[in-house]
N, CA, C and O of each residue as an XYZ file, in Angstrom:
420
protein
N      69.741     25.134    -43.945
C      69.651     25.659    -43.359
C      70.737     26.095    -44.269
O      71.671     25.468    -44.770
N      70.263     27.695    -44.374
C      71.364     28.046    -45.379
C      73.112     28.827    -44.573
O      73.468     29.024    -43.411
N      73.655     29.016    -45.688
C      75.059     29.796    -45.136
C      75.170     30.496    -44.212
O      75.800     30.453    -43.156
N      74.271     31.399    -44.843
C      74.477     32.939    -44.076
C      73.330     32.722    -42.727
O      73.189     33.444    -41.740
N      72.786     31.783    -43.003
C      71.672     31.623    -41.341
C      72.637     31.259    -40.611
O      72.878     31.772    -39.518
N      73.419     30.162    -41.226
C      74.143     28.808    -40.115
C      75.459     29.973    -39.369
O      75.733     29.881    -38.172
N      76.080     30.897    -40.186
C      77.018     31.766    -39.592
C      76.679     32.681    -38.655
O      77.206     32.800    -37.549
N      75.598     33.473    -39.207
C      74.688     34.118    -37.728
C      74.647     33.753    -36.664
O      75.218     34.227    -35.682
N      73.734     32.563    -36.762
C      73.704     31.164    -35.746
C      74.744     30.980    -34.998
O      74.738     30.835    -33.776
N      75.807     30.983    -35.823
C      77.149     30.076    -34.929
C      77.800     31.654    -34.689
O      78.705     31.339    -33.917
N      77.886     32.647    -34.793
C      78.056     33.672    -34.149
C      77.339     34.377    -33.190
O      78.157     34.888    -32.425
N      76.207     34.647    -32.869
C      75.467     34.778    -32.556
C      74.791     33.825    -31.142
O      74.028     34.320    -30.313
N      75.224     32.540    -31.122
C      74.959     31.701    -30.514
C      73.146     31.739    -30.431
O      72.729     31.665    -29.276
N      72.409     31.811    -31.176
C      70.716     31.478    -31.480
C      70.417     30.177    -31.822
O      71.249     29.512    -31.204
N      69.831     29.555    -32.342
C      68.946     28.192    -32.475
C      70.376     27.515    -32.195
O      71.216     27.230    -33.048
N      70.441     27.374    -31.184
C      71.878     26.032    -31.022
C      73.181     26.620    -30.821
O      73.997     26.218    -29.991
N      73.370     27.728    -31.728
C      74.683     28.245    -31.853
C      75.738     27.272    -32.453
O      75.322     26.286    -33.060
N      77.037     27.477    -32.329
C      78.148     26.555    -33.197
C      77.669     25.296    -33.008
O      77.746     24.496    -33.941
N      77.164     24.960    -31.915
C      76.971     23.213    -31.315
C      75.919     22.420    -31.965
O      75.765     21.213    -32.153
N      75.142     23.632    -32.290
C      73.604     23.031    -33.164
C      74.493     22.856    -34.787
O      74.406     21.910    -35.571
N      75.174     23.881    -34.894
C      75.668     23.732    -36.751
C      76.942     22.603    -36.629
O      77.163     21.940    -37.642
N      77.508     22.441    -35.823
C      78.210     21.381    -35.740
C      78.097     19.733    -35.760
O      78.725     18.868    -36.371
N      77.001     19.696    -34.806
C      76.089     18.472    -34.916
C      75.328     18.416    -36.498
O      75.035     17.316    -36.966
N      75.181     19.064    -36.890
C      74.345     19.000    -38.233
C      75.511     18.245    -38.965
O      75.457     17.087    -39.379
N      76.461     19.015    -39.040
C      77.661     18.902    -40.168
C      78.169     17.598    -39.878
O      78.431     16.924    -40.875
N      78.461     16.851    -38.287
C      78.929     15.913    -37.964
C      78.186     14.651    -38.407
O      78.890     13.679    -38.682
N      76.690     14.522    -38.526
C      76.177     13.962    -39.027
C      75.933     13.491    -40.380
O      76.094     12.389    -40.905
N      75.491     14.643    -40.824
C      75.954     14.642    -42.307
C      76.898     13.423    -43.071
O      76.561     12.639    -43.957
N      78.385     13.604    -42.277
C      79.296     13.246    -42.148
C      79.427     12.128    -41.850
O      80.241     11.454    -42.481
N      78.741     11.598    -40.883
C      78.526     10.003    -40.827
C      77.848      9.664    -41.265
O      77.657      8.475    -41.009
N      76.771     10.373    -42.394
C      75.845      9.090    -42.889
C      76.470      9.138    -44.387
O      75.898      8.403    -45.192
N      77.741     10.022    -44.953
C      78.166      9.693    -45.767
C      79.212      8.607    -45.699
O      79.255      7.685    -46.514
N      80.222      8.780    -44.496
C      80.635      7.662    -44.256
C      80.161      6.082    -43.950
O      80.900      5.098    -43.925
N      78.687      6.128    -43.721
C      78.195      4.595    -43.719
C      77.464      4.602    -45.181
O      76.458      3.901    -45.294
N      77.840      5.231    -46.117
C      77.041      5.316    -46.924
C      78.524      5.056    -47.791
O      78.220      4.586    -48.887
N      79.491      5.153    -47.706
C      80.785      4.951    -48.613
C      80.960      3.226    -48.355
O      81.044      2.332    -49.197
N      80.979      3.136    -46.665
C      81.081      2.056    -46.455
C      80.711      0.859    -46.838
O      81.358     -0.172    -47.022
N      78.879      1.270    -47.003
C      78.170      0.310    -47.685
C      78.625     -0.199    -48.874
O      78.826     -1.399    -49.059
N      78.812      0.742    -49.758
C      79.102      0.964    -51.086
C      80.625     -0.126    -51.764
O      80.793     -0.778    -52.795
N      81.350      0.114    -50.718
C      82.660     -0.266    -50.596
C      82.531     -2.003    -50.346
O      83.220     -2.783    -51.003
N      81.538     -2.464    -49.289
C      81.427     -3.993    -48.792
C      80.567     -4.314    -50.362
O      80.605     -5.448    -50.840
N      80.094     -3.600    -50.801
C      79.063     -4.103    -51.780
C      80.408     -4.639    -53.258
O      80.754     -5.737    -53.693
N      80.696     -3.587    -53.509
C      81.598     -3.626    -54.318
C      82.673     -4.659    -54.566
O      83.079     -5.119    -55.633
N      83.175     -5.012    -52.834
C      84.181     -5.570    -52.894
C      83.802     -7.050    -52.702
O      84.580     -7.812    -53.276
N      82.771     -7.655    -52.018
C      82.549     -8.905    -51.515
C      80.943     -9.533    -52.206
O      80.305    -10.554    -51.947
N      80.763     -8.726    -52.889
C      79.202     -9.086    -54.018
C      79.143     -9.008    -55.082
O      78.963     -7.898    -55.582
N      79.275    -10.195    -55.916
C      79.549     -9.978    -57.302
C      78.258     -9.968    -58.289
O      77.404    -10.855    -58.298
N      78.258     -8.934    -59.033
C      77.615     -8.603    -59.420
C      76.563     -9.705    -60.608
O      75.355     -9.571    -60.804
N      77.176    -10.400    -61.032
C      76.321    -11.284    -61.839
C      75.763    -12.218    -60.956
O      74.702    -12.677    -61.381
N      76.142    -12.677    -59.809
C      75.924    -13.646    -59.028
C      74.567    -13.685    -58.359
O      74.431    -13.675    -57.135
N      73.298    -13.744    -59.466
C      71.989    -14.077    -58.946
C      71.664    -14.464    -57.246
O      71.238    -13.800    -56.300
N      72.113    -15.916    -57.421
C      71.896    -16.784    -55.841
C      72.511    -15.830    -54.855
O      71.781    -15.250    -54.050
N      73.990    -15.606    -54.872
C      74.151    -15.072    -54.062
C      73.557    -13.632    -53.493
O      73.738    -13.297    -52.322
N      72.823    -12.808    -54.454
C      72.412    -11.577    -54.355
C      70.604    -12.132    -53.406
O      70.077    -11.477    -52.507
N      70.152    -13.230    -53.899
C      68.646    -13.793    -53.280
C      69.249    -14.110    -52.189
O      68.329    -13.918    -51.394
N      70.486    -14.601    -51.307
C      70.645    -15.252    -49.970
C      70.654    -13.830    -49.300
O      70.071    -13.535    -48.256
N      71.482    -12.934    -50.150
C      71.523    -11.675    -49.238
C      70.398    -10.843    -48.609
O      70.212    -10.487    -47.445
N      69.807    -10.672    -49.578
C      68.432    -10.579    -49.567
C      67.495    -11.184    -48.220
O      66.793    -10.720    -47.321
N      67.928    -12.407    -48.663
C      66.651    -13.369    -47.610
C      67.489    -12.935    -46.146
O      66.784    -12.670    -45.173
N      68.724    -12.877    -46.028
C      69.479    -12.457    -44.516
C      68.990    -11.246    -44.105
O      68.614    -10.849    -43.002
N      69.081    -10.585    -45.475
C      68.536     -9.024    -44.857
C      66.899     -8.977    -43.884
O      66.620     -8.652    -42.730
N      66.214     -9.412    -44.895
C      64.867     -9.779    -44.270
C      64.981    -10.019    -43.208
O      64.464     -9.252    -42.395
N      65.817    -11.365    -42.674
C      65.658    -11.852    -41.655
C      65.946    -11.556    -40.715
O      65.648    -12.217    -39.720
N      66.861    -10.087    -40.647
C      67.493     -9.721    -39.659
C      67.039     -8.234    -39.408
O      67.534     -7.580    -38.490
N      65.777     -7.556    -40.524
C      64.970     -6.717    -39.847
C      63.955     -6.553    -38.624
O      63.021     -7.300    -38.334
N      64.396     -5.322    -37.947
C      63.363     -5.470    -36.821
C      61.886     -5.091    -37.509
O      60.923     -5.854    -37.434
N      61.854     -3.841    -38.169
C      60.651     -3.601    -38.930
C      60.636     -3.389    -40.137
O      61.188     -2.473    -40.746
N      59.771     -4.534    -40.678
C      59.800     -4.642    -42.001
C      58.695     -3.953    -42.917
O      57.617     -4.458    -42.604
N      58.561     -3.208    -43.708
C      57.713     -2.389    -44.376
C      56.323     -3.478    -45.035
O      56.782     -4.410    -45.695
N      55.437     -3.476    -44.981
C      54.225     -4.211    -45.394
C      54.752     -4.710    -47.110
O      54.623     -5.866    -47.511
N      55.189     -3.877    -47.729
C      55.051     -4.141    -49.189
C      56.235     -5.152    -49.249
O      56.354     -5.597    -50.391
N      56.969     -5.552    -48.541
C      58.104     -6.315    -48.774
C      57.331     -7.653    -48.814
O      56.184     -7.599    -48.371
N      57.740     -8.763    -49.241
C      57.222    -10.021    -49.379
C      58.182    -11.059    -48.771
O      58.872    -11.746    -49.524
N      58.242    -11.182    -47.582
C      59.365    -12.620    -47.068
C      59.491    -13.628    -47.830
O      60.613    -14.002    -48.173
N      58.367    -14.256    -48.238
C      58.897    -15.417    -48.886
C      59.419    -15.617    -50.731
O      59.839    -16.572    -51.384
N      59.146    -14.315    -51.016
C      59.960    -13.946    -52.360
C      61.323    -13.466    -52.529
O      61.461    -12.865    -53.594
N      62.471    -13.547    -51.749
C      63.671    -12.778    -51.632
C      63.984    -12.712    -53.158
O      64.586    -11.678    -53.447
N      63.757    -13.474    -54.126
C      64.269    -13.267    -55.689
C      63.865    -11.673    -56.194
O      64.561    -10.808    -56.725
N      62.335    -11.685    -55.760
C      61.772    -10.438    -56.480
C      62.611     -9.122    -56.120
O      62.537     -8.055    -56.730
N      63.482     -9.418    -54.936
C      64.140     -7.866    -54.385
C      65.745     -8.088    -54.901
O      66.549     -7.193    -54.640
N      66.074     -8.970    -55.439
C      67.834     -9.691    -55.490
C      68.438     -8.590    -56.257
O      69.596     -8.293    -55.963
N      67.739     -7.818    -57.358
C      68.304     -6.392    -57.846
C      68.776     -5.584    -57.053
O      69.910     -5.111    -56.980
N      67.569     -5.373    -56.240
C      67.935     -3.832    -55.773
C      67.951     -4.281    -54.025
O      67.051     -4.056    -53.216
N      68.712     -4.680    -53.880
C      68.932     -5.402    -52.595
C      70.086     -4.160    -51.650
O      70.197     -4.401    -50.448
N      70.767     -3.093    -52.124
C      71.606     -2.287    -51.509
C      70.494     -1.248    -50.892
O      70.756     -0.587    -49.887
N      68.881     -1.131    -51.762
C      67.817     -0.245    -50.811
C      67.918     -1.112    -49.678
O      68.068     -0.555    -48.591
N      67.876     -2.144    -49.704
C      67.524     -3.042    -48.612
C      68.323     -3.376    -47.041
O      67.981     -3.731    -45.912
N      69.733     -2.973    -47.857
C      70.976     -2.721    -46.654
C      70.526     -1.105    -46.336
O      69.992     -0.925    -45.241
N      70.645     -0.332    -46.913
C      69.994      0.995    -46.522
C      68.925      0.969    -45.335
O      68.987      1.708    -44.353
N      68.108      0.179    -45.525
C      66.536      0.215    -44.813
C      67.202     -0.528    -43.604
O      67.083     -0.063    -42.470
N      67.806     -1.519    -43.809
C      68.529     -2.148    -42.601
C      69.165     -1.589    -41.641
O      69.033     -1.874    -40.450
N      70.258     -0.342    -42.334
C      71.116      0.269    -41.518
C      70.216      1.205    -40.961
O      70.629      1.429    -39.824
N      69.091      1.932    -41.205
C      68.021      3.145    -40.804
C      67.762      2.391    -39.721
O      68.246      2.567    -38.603
N      66.890      1.428    -40.087
C      66.470      0.635    -38.554
C      67.174      0.685    -37.584
O      66.858      1.109    -36.473
N      68.207      0.247    -37.931
C      69.407      0.376    -36.897
C      69.655      1.278    -35.988
O      69.822      1.161    -34.774
N      69.669      2.452    -36.872
C      70.087      3.702    -36.322
C      69.050      4.177    -35.722
O      69.409      5.090    -34.978
N      67.571      3.944    -35.672
C      66.727      4.298    -34.853
C      66.563      3.754    -34.260
O      65.744      4.284    -33.510
N      66.898      2.414    -33.800
C      66.791      1.839    -32.586
C      68.202      1.847    -31.436
O      68.308      1.535    -30.250
N      69.073      2.319    -32.370
C      70.369      2.775    -31.178
C      70.011      3.911    -30.414
O      70.137      4.178    -29.219
N      69.301      4.817    -31.857
C      68.432      6.400    -30.681
C      67.617      6.073    -29.641
O      67.807      6.560    -28.527
N      66.699      5.280    -29.874
C      65.957      4.722    -28.941
C      66.362      4.465    -27.441
O      65.927      4.906    -26.378
N      67.344      3.599    -27.761
C      68.552      2.758    -26.836
C      69.379      3.900    -25.964
O      69.782      4.026    -24.808
N      69.393      4.685    -27.239
C      70.535      5.701    -26.245
C      69.361      6.991    -25.303
O      69.717      7.574    -24.279
N      68.127      7.160    -25.910
C      67.540      7.987    -24.951
C      66.879      7.186    -23.489
O      66.279      7.835    -22.632
N      67.088      5.816    -23.395
C      66.936      5.490    -22.496
C      67.737      5.116    -21.056
O      67.103      4.698    -20.088
């Protein structure tokens, strides 16, 4: 949504009005806060040179994922150890989807 359309919708109350615009802004702020938190925790607690720790993290993430894409091989966590941040984001996204489902019930 471009700024001019958002301003018009907020002023006129069309397409959900100001409430919809505020919801969009707050959703984006929440996403940014989660991303900052993930980066902070990883930076603070995970040593970038400790491969075994990264393998353990990947093993734990795979065990906790409710939905696991077919391209992830749970028997080889070392394969994903250097890209574990993407798995963490996938886990966070999975939790968001599940919480949204529970909220609707």
